[in-house]
C-alpha positions in Angstrom: 26.6 15.1 -3.2 30.1 16.4 -3.4 31.6 19.3 -0.8 35.2 19.7 -1.0 36.8 16.6 -1.0 34.0 14.9 0.9 31.3 12.9 -1.1 28.3 11.1 -0.5 27.3 8.2 -3.5 24.6 5.9 -3.8 24.1 3.7 -6.2 20.9 2.1 -7.1 21.7 -1.8 -9.5 18.5 -2.9 -9.7 17.6 1.1 -11.7 20.9 0.3 -13.5 19.6 -2.9 -15.3 16.4 -1.2 -15.4 18.2 1.1 -17.5 19.8 -1.3 -19.9 16.5 -3.1 -20.7 14.9 0.7 -21.6 17.7 2.5 -23.4 18.9 -1.0 -25.2 21.9 -0.5 -27.6 21.8 3.6 -26.6 22.5 3.0 -23.4 26.0 4.1 -21.2 27.2 2.3 -18.0 27.7 5.0 -15.4 31.4 4.3 -14.5 33.3 3.8 -10.9 32.4 7.0 -8.8 36.2 8.8 -9.5 35.7 8.5 -13.1 32.5 9.8 -12.9 33.2 12.6 -10.7 36.5 14.2 -12.7 34.3 13.8 -16.0 31.7 16.2 -14.1 33.6 18.2 -12.6 35.3 18.8 -16.0 31.8 19.6 -17.2 31.1 21.9 -14.9 35.1 23.8 -15.7 35.7 23.0 -12.3 38.7 21.5 -13.0 39.8 22.9 -16.9 39.0 26.1 -17.4 40.2 26.7 -21.4 38.2 26.6 -24.1 36.9 23.1 -24.8 35.1 23.7 -28.4 32.4 20.8 -27.3 31.6 21.8 -23.9 32.1 25.7 -24.0 30.8 26.4 -27.7 27.6 28.9 -27.7 25.2 25.7 -29.3 25.5 24.0 -25.5 24.7 26.8 -23.0 23.0 25.6 -20.3 19.8 26.7 -19.1 18.5 23.7 -16.8 21.2 22.0 -14.5 20.7 18.9 -17.2 23.9 17.9 -18.8 25.6 15.6 -21.0 29.0 14.5 -19.4 31.5 12.4 -21.1 33.2 9.2 -19.8 34.6 6.5 -21.9 32.0 4.9 -22.7 30.2 7.7 -23.9 27.8 10.9 -23.4 25.5 10.5 -20.0 22.5 12.1 -20.0 21.0 13.3 -18.3 23.1 14.2 -16.3 20.7 16.8 -12.8 23.3 18.8 -11.3 23.9 22.7 -10.0 26.0 24.1 -6.8 24.8 25.9 -3.9 27.2 27.1 -1.2 30.2 25.2 -2.7 28.4 21.9 -2.4 27.6 19.8 -5.8 23.6 18.6 -5.5 23.8 15.7 -8.3 21.4 12.5 -9.7 21.4 10.9 -13.2 17.5 10.0 -13.5 16.0 6.9 -15.2 15.4 7.4 -18.6 12.6 3.9 -19.8 13.2 4.4 -23.5 15.7 4.4 -26.4 18.2 8.1 -25.5 19.4 8.5 -29.5 17.7 10.4 -30.7 17.2 12.1 -27.3 13.4 12.6 -26.1 12.7 16.3 -25.0 13.3 17.0 -21.2 9.0 16.7 -20.4 8.5 13.5 -21.3 11.3 12.1 -19.0 9.3 11.7 -15.6 12.8 11.2 -13.9 13.8 14.8 -14.1 11.3 15.7 -12.3 10.9 13.4 -9.7 15.5 13.9 -9.7 14.9 17.7 -9.0 12.8 17.2 -6.1 15.2 15.1 -4.3 18.2 16.7 -4.6 16.3 20.0 -4.0 15.3 17.8 -0.2 19.2 16.7 0.4 19.7 20.8 -0.4 16.8 21.8 2.3 18.4 19.0 4.3 21.9 21.0 4.2 21.6 24.3 3.6 20.6 25.3 7.0 24.0 23.3 8.3 26.4 25.8 5.7 27.5 27.8 8.6 29.1 25.3 10.9 31.2 22.7 9.6 30.8 20.1 12.6 27.1 20.1 11.6 27.5 20.0 8.0 30.0 16.8 8.8 27.4 15.0 10.8 24.5 15.6 8.3 26.9 14.8 5.4 27.6 11.5 7.0 23.2 11.2 7.8 22.4 11.0 4.3 23.5 7.8 3.0 21.1 5.9 6.1 18.3 9.1 4.7 18.4 7.9 1.1 18.0 4.8 3.0 14.2 5.5 4.1 13.4 8.3 0.8 14.7 6.4 -2.1 15.1 2.5 -0.6 14.7 0.9 -3.7 15.7 4.0 -6.5 12.7 5.7 -6.8 12.1 8.6 -4.5 9.3 7.7 -2.1 10.0 10.8 0.6 11.5 13.8 -0.4 11.4 16.1 2.7 14.2 14.5 3.9 14.1 17.6 7.0 11.1 14.9 7.9 12.9 11.5 8.6 16.0 13.4 10.5 13.3 13.3 13.8 13.7 9.4 12.9 17.3 9.3 12.5 18.3 7.4 15.9 15.9 4.2 14.7 17.6 4.1 11.2 20.2 1.0 11.7 23.6 0.8 9.3 23.0 -1.1 6.6 26.2 -2.2 5.5 26.8 -3.7 9.8 23.2 -4.3 11.2 20.5 -4.5 9.0 18.8 -8.2 9.2 19.1 -10.2 6.1 16.1 -11.2 5.9 14.8 -7.5 6.5 13.6 -6.8 2.6 14.1 -3.2 1.7 10.7 -0.9 1.8 11.3 -1.9 5.2 13.2 0.7 6.7 13.3 0.6 10.0 12.1 -1.8 13.1 9.1 -0.3 15.1 9.0 -1.2 18.8 5.4 -1.3 20.3 2.2 -3.1 20.9 1.1 -4.2 17.4 -1.6 -2.1 15.5 -2.9 -2.8 11.8 -4.9 0.3 10.4 -6.6 -0.5 6.7 -8.9 1.9 5.1 -11.2 0.9 1.8 -12.1 3.8 -0.4 -13.6 4.0 -2.9 -14.6 6.5 -5.8 -17.4 6.0 -8.0 -17.5 7.9 -11.6 -20.6 8.6 -13.5 -22.2 9.6 -16.6 -25.8 10.2 -16.9 -27.7 11.5 -20.1 -31.6 10.2 -19.7 -31.8 9.5 -23.2 -32.8 6.6 -24.6 -30.2 6.3 -27.5 -27.3 7.2 -24.7 -26.1 4.3 -22.5 -25.0 6.0 -18.8 -21.8 4.8 -17.9 -20.4 4.4 -14.2 -17.8 2.3 -12.5 -16.4 1.7 -8.7 -12.5 2.4 -9.0 -11.0 1.5 -5.1 -7.7 1.5 -2.9 -6.4 -0.3 0.5 -4.9 1.6 2.4 -2.8 0.3 5.2 -0.8 0.9 8.1 1.2 -1.7 10.0 3.2 -0.9 13.3 4.8 -4.1 14.0 7.9 -5.3 15.5 9.9 -7.7 13.5 12.2 -7.2 10.6 10.0 -8.8 8.1 6.9 -9.7 9.8 4.2 -11.9 8.0 0.4 -10.5 7.9 -2.3 -11.7 6.0 -5.6 -9.5 5.1 -8.9 -10.5 3.5 -10.9 -8.6 1.6 -14.8 -9.7 2.0 -17.8 -9.4 -0.2 -21.6 -9.7 1.1 -23.7 -12.3 -1.0 -25.2 -9.6 -3.1 -21.4 -7.5 -3.3 -19.9 -7.2 -6.3 -17.1 -9.0 -7.7 -13.4 -7.3 -7.4 -12.0 -7.0 -10.9 -8.4 -5.6 -12.2 -7.1 -5.9 -8.9 -3.4 -4.6 -8.9 -0.9 -5.4 -5.7 1.5 -3.4 -4.1 5.1 -5.1 -4.4 5.3 -6.2 -0.7 2.7 -8.6 -1.5 4.1 -12.5 -1.4 1.7 -14.6 -3.1 -1.7 -14.2 -4.9 -4.1 -16.3 -5.6 -4.2 -16.5 -9.6 -8.5 -16.5 -10.4 -8.3 -12.8 -8.7 -5.8 -11.5 -11.2 -8.1 -12.8 -14.0 -11.3 -11.0 -13.2 -10.9 -7.8 -16.1 -13.7 -5.1 -16.4 -13.0 -5.8 -20.1 -14.9 -9.2 -19.7 -18.7 -9.2 -19.5 -19.7 -10.2 -15.1 -20.9 -13.9 -15.6 -21.9 -16.7 -12.5 -18.0 -17.9 -12.1 -16.4 -14.4 -11.3 -14.5 -14.9 -8.6 -16.0 -13.3 -5.5 -13.6 -14.0 -2.7 -12.4 -13.7 0.5 -9.7 -11.8 -1.8 -6.3 -13.2 0.7 -3.0 -10.6 0.7 -0.1 -12.2 2.3 2.4 -9.3 2.4 5.5 -8.1 4.6 4.1 -4.6 5.4 6.5 -1.7 4.6 7.6 0.7 7.2 4.8 3.7 6.8 1.8 3.8 5.1 0.8 2.1 1.6 -1.4 1.2 -0.8 -2.4 -2.6 -0.1 -4.0 -3.2 -3.9 -6.3 -1.4 -6.0 -9.3 -2.6 -8.1 -12.4 -1.6 -10.4 -15.6 -3.4 -10.1 -19.5 -3.2 -12.0 -22.0 -2.7 -9.9 -25.5 -2.3 -10.9 -26.7 0.9 -10.1 -25.0 4.1 -9.7 -26.1 5.6 -6.0 -27.6 8.7 -7.0 -29.9 8.8 -10.2 -30.5 11.6 -11.7 -32.2 14.5 -13.9 -31.0 17.6 -15.5 -33.5 19.7 -18.0 -32.4 22.7 -19.0 -34.6 24.9 -21.6 -33.8 28.2 -23.0 -36.9 30.6 -22.6 -37.4 33.6 -24.3 -34.4 35.5 -22.1 -34.2 33.1 -19.6 -33.0 29.2 -18.5 -35.7 27.5 -16.9 -34.4 24.3 -14.8 -35.6 21.1 -13.5 -33.3 18.9 -11.4 -34.4 15.5 -10.1 -32.2 12.7 -7.9 -32.9 9.7 -6.4 -31.1 7.8 -4.1 -31.3 4.3 -4.6 -32.9 1.9 -1.7 -30.0 0.0 -1.5 -27.1 3.0 -0.4 -26.9 4.5 2.9 -28.5 6.9 3.9 -26.0 9.0 5.9 -23.9 11.5 4.2 -20.6 13.3 5.5 -21.6 16.3 2.9 -23.8 16.3 -0.4 -23.6 18.7 -2.9 -25.0 19.5 -6.4 -22.8 22.1 -8.0 -24.8 23.7 -11.3 -22.4 26.0 -13.3 -23.9 27.6 -16.4 -20.0 28.4 -19.0 -20.2 31.1 -21.9 -23.2 33.2 -20.2 -23.0 36.2 -17.8 -23.8 36.6 -14.1 -26.4 35.4 -12.6 -28.8 38.4 -12.8 -32.3 37.3 -11.2 -32.6 33.7 -9.5 -36.1 32.2 -8.9 -36.4 28.9 -7.8 -37.9 25.9 -5.4 -36.4 23.4 -3.8 -38.0 20.2 -2.1 -35.5 19.8 0.2 -31.7 21.4 1.1 -31.0 24.5 0.4 -29.5 26.2 -2.8 -26.8 28.9 -2.7 -25.2 31.3 -5.5 -21.3 31.4 -5.8 -19.6 34.8 -5.2 -18.8 35.3 -9.0 -22.4 34.5 -10.0 -21.9 31.9 -12.2 -22.9 28.6 -10.2 -25.6 27.6 -8.4 -24.8 24.9 -4.9 -27.1 22.4 -3.9 -26.4 21.8 -0.6 -28.5 18.6 0.1 -26.8 17.8 3.2 -26.1 14.6 5.2 -29.4 12.9 4.4 -32.1 12.5 1.9 -36.0 12.6 3.1 -38.1 9.2 3.9 -39.0 9.3 0.1 -35.1 9.5 -1.0 -36.3 11.5 -4.1 -35.8 15.3 -3.8 -35.9 17.6 -6.8 -35.0 21.7 -7.8 -36.9 24.0 -9.9 -36.3 26.9 -11.2 -36.0 30.1 -13.7 -32.3 32.1 -14.2 -31.6 35.5 -16.2 -28.3 36.7 -17.0 -26.4 39.6 -17.2 -23.6 40.6 -19.9 -21.0 38.7 -20.1 -17.4 39.3 -19.4 -13.9 38.3 -19.6 -13.9 37.4 -16.1 -16.1 35.2 -16.0 -16.2 31.3 -16.8 -15.8 30.2 -20.4 -16.1 25.9 -21.7 -15.8 24.7 -25.0 -18.1 21.9 -24.9 -20.5 23.9 -22.8 -21.9 25.9 -25.3 -25.8 26.0 -25.8 -28.0 24.4 -23.9 -25.4 21.4 -23.3 -24.8 22.0 -19.7 -24.4 19.7 -16.7 -25.0 19.0 -12.5 -21.7 17.6 -11.0 -22.7 15.6 -7.7 -19.8 15.3 -4.7 -20.8 13.3 -1.7 -19.2 11.1 1.4 -20.6 8.2 2.3 -18.2 7.5 5.6 -18.4 3.6 6.7 -20.6 2.2 3.5 -18.7 0.9 0.2 -20.6 0.4 -3.5 -19.4 -3.3 -3.5 -20.2 -3.7 -0.1 -16.2 -4.7 0.6 -15.3 -5.1 4.2 -12.3 -6.2 5.9 -13.1 -8.7 8.5 -11.0 -7.8 11.5 -10.9 -11.3 13.3 -9.2 -11.9 9.6 -6.3 -10.3 10.1 -3.4 -12.4 11.0 -0.1 -11.4 12.3 2.9 -13.8 13.0 4.5 -11.6 15.4 4.1 -11.7 19.7 1.3 -9.7 21.7 -2.7 -9.6 20.5 -3.2 -6.9 17.3 -5.6 -4.4 17.6 -7.0 -3.5 14.0 -8.7 -0.6 13.3 -10.5 -0.9 9.4 -12.7 1.8 7.7 -14.2 2.7 4.7 -15.7 5.5 2.8 -17.5 5.6 -0.7 -16.9 9.3 -2.4 -17.9 10.8 -5.7 -15.2 11.5 -8.3 -16.2 13.0 -11.5 -20.8 12.5 -11.2 -21.8 13.4 -13.8 -26.1 14.3 -14.9 -25.8 15.9 -18.5 -29.1 18.0 -19.4 -31.1 15.3 -21.4 -32.8 18.7 -23.4 -29.0 19.1 -25.1 -26.2 17.0 -27.1 -23.4 16.2 -24.2 -20.0 14.5 -24.6 -20.7 11.0 -24.7 -18.2 8.4 -22.6 -17.5 4.7 -23.8 -16.9 1.9 -21.2 -13.0 1.4 -22.5 -12.3 5.2 -22.0 -13.4 5.3 -18.8 -11.2 4.6 -16.7 -9.2 6.3 -13.0 -7.3 8.6 -12.9 
């Protein structure tokens, strides 16, 4: 960022090294700050306003704040730059591919990340434009704030205003920073040690109730941590455990703060068939935690059964649709929900004009637009663990305001389940609080929680065709 004769710059050598690898022979080296600034001001027509053909020709009308800045080593592209209230905001996003031919801007994720970061800087600086002293102070704070917002070159927090309150806790990187403190640990906590761990599992499912089609389901887990611990580089060890009948974790990915890992944990893959030799824990993660909340690891798992088994039948009888929905909670699942409901949409039809139904449990609601039935099951299944819904539906005249779908045509239809079960995981995975080790003074307070949440949990009409999902395509979003 530049203001008059003042400028604040931040370079990331690790990103420049990655750029050389991705760009290959098309890479252009970023010159020193003075040379780059001179070339940028020339490109923006702030130092030489005479006509320059390669810069000012009609074929180079710029509408996207993306520039090619000419340097001695070649054209630097894509340079993001814009002016606001006498200040110039500029950054050079990483392009993870060759630069020639130039890839479409929409294919470069760094463009949106760079604009987001520059907008955050703009929001932080803008309120000070009328007060030069305050503006100078804020510009002086930017270098340290960027250590939090973008410590390794990838924006982690673009709202710099939210970081400003903790500015007094930020130590100057060049003079006071502990050499043992990793880059992702941007400030030092003072107080009693406190560790929060949450295991969140999402279950995806596609059920068809057909002999010739295999039902598919899989679990995706994420372990989120927040460690408030004193010290520049505190060491923490956390273990994930499984019960005797638990489902082994697979496809484990870990945060870069993890310092070592048992290779057996990384060998388990959902591509391979499960066998008795699969590693089943305990899964130990030694790490130096970042200052803020972070995802320690993610994983998948192949559980033997889905939590809720369902059957959906939809038949057309004259001008009516007759529907039957049966749901059964598996006996191994904790029967305590925060919420549980089944949504039954009707696409490519008019509004529901007449509805007759019978539910064995819960209540049935009709949405305001009259194209969706919501079966509110509540917080528990009955003792039998089985519930049912039967009914007939008649529709009015279809109009443009009613939902359409290119897949759900004819009687191709589905029921989608939404539920959350607190203090439960489908794999059985849990954190033993006594196994959490902290190599820092003071007895830590450990809070561990877990939850199971539905995600894309579909039950398709068994009386019609339905899209088939294969295991290789059944991936986490």
